[in-house]
C-alpha positions in Angstrom: 34.1 -8.9 44.5 30.4 -9.1 44.6 30.2 -5.3 44.1 31.9 -5.7 40.7 29.6 -8.2 39.4 26.5 -6.3 40.7 27.8 -3.0 38.6 28.7 -5.2 35.9 25.4 -6.9 35.7 23.6 -3.3 36.0 25.8 -1.9 33.5 24.9 -5.0 31.0 21.3 -4.2 31.5 21.3 -0.7 31.0 23.3 -1.1 28.0 21.3 -3.9 26.7 18.1 -1.4 27.1 19.6 1.7 25.5 20.9 -0.4 22.4 17.3 -1.9 22.1 15.8 1.6 22.4 18.1 2.8 19.9 17.9 0.3 17.4 14.0 0.3 17.4 14.0 4.2 17.4 16.6 5.2 15.1 18.4 2.1 13.8 15.6 1.0 11.7 14.9 -2.3 13.6 11.3 -3.5 13.3 9.1 -6.3 15.0 8.2 -9.4 12.7 4.8 -8.1 12.6 5.8 -4.7 11.5 8.1 -6.2 8.6 5.2 -8.4 7.4 2.8 -5.5 7.5 5.3 -3.6 5.1 6.0 -6.3 2.7 2.2 -6.8 2.2 1.8 -3.2 1.6 4.7 -3.2 -0.8 3.7 -6.0 -2.6 0.1 -4.7 -3.0 1.5 -1.5 -4.4 3.5 -3.8 -6.9 0.5 -5.4 -8.1 -1.5 -2.4 -8.4 1.3 -0.8 -10.5 1.4 -3.8 -12.8 -2.3 -4.1 -13.3 -3.3 -0.3 -13.7 -2.3 -0.3 -17.5 -4.3 -3.1 -18.0 -7.1 -2.0 -16.3 -6.7 1.2 -18.7 -6.6 -1.0 -21.8 -9.7 -2.7 -20.7 -11.4 0.5 -20.0 -10.4 1.8 -23.5 -11.1 -1.4 -25.3 -14.9 -0.8 -24.9 -16.9 0.4 -28.0 -18.5 3.4 -26.2 -14.8 4.1 -24.3 -14.9 7.9 -25.0 -18.4 8.4 -23.8 -17.5 6.3 -20.5 -14.4 8.8 -20.2 -16.7 11.7 -20.2 -18.9 10.2 -17.5 -15.8 9.0 -15.5 -14.4 12.7 -15.7 -17.8 14.1 -14.8 -17.8 12.3 -11.5 -16.6 14.6 -8.7 -16.0 12.4 -5.7 -13.0 9.9 -5.9 -15.0 7.1 -3.9 -17.5 7.5 -6.8 -15.1 7.2 -9.5 -13.8 4.1 -8.1 -17.0 2.3 -7.6 -17.7 3.4 -11.6 -14.4 1.4 -12.4 -15.4 -1.5 -10.0 -19.0 -1.9 -11.2 -17.6 -1.5 -15.0 -15.5 -4.7 -14.4 -12.5 -2.9 -15.6 -10.4 -3.4 -12.1 -11.7 -6.7 -11.4 -8.7 -9.5 -11.8 -10.0 -12.1 -9.3 -9.7 -9.8 -6.3 -12.9 -9.3 -4.0 -12.3 -6.0 -3.4 -10.0 -4.1 -5.9 -10.4 -0.4 -4.2 -6.6 0.2 -4.6 -6.5 -0.9 -8.4 -9.7 1.0 -9.1 -8.5 4.2 -7.5 -5.3 4.0 -9.6 -7.1 3.1 -12.7 -9.5 6.1 -12.3 -6.9 8.5 -11.5 -5.0 7.5 -14.5 -7.9 7.7 -16.7 -8.9 10.8 -15.3 -5.7 12.3 -16.6 -6.2 11.4 -20.1 
């Protein structure tokens, strides 16, 4: 009788372990920390998507927007384009470091 319980307990432990491994590797299960990180990333992407058109309109509202656009397009490094947008104040919406927004804004303006 004790042998049956021993095999049953081993089977339960092995089954639970296999289920956990399969769930986390292929089933899409995530830890709470991973879920939080994914949610934060998605919310930041949504904010950037909403604020990019506003950044573009702020840029275009300048009296010398056409000259500034030529300057922006002449900048070769992406980080320098980002800094140009941040320093111009077009991508600041109360954020301390609006780098993702500035990158998206610079990329969109570069396509104009």
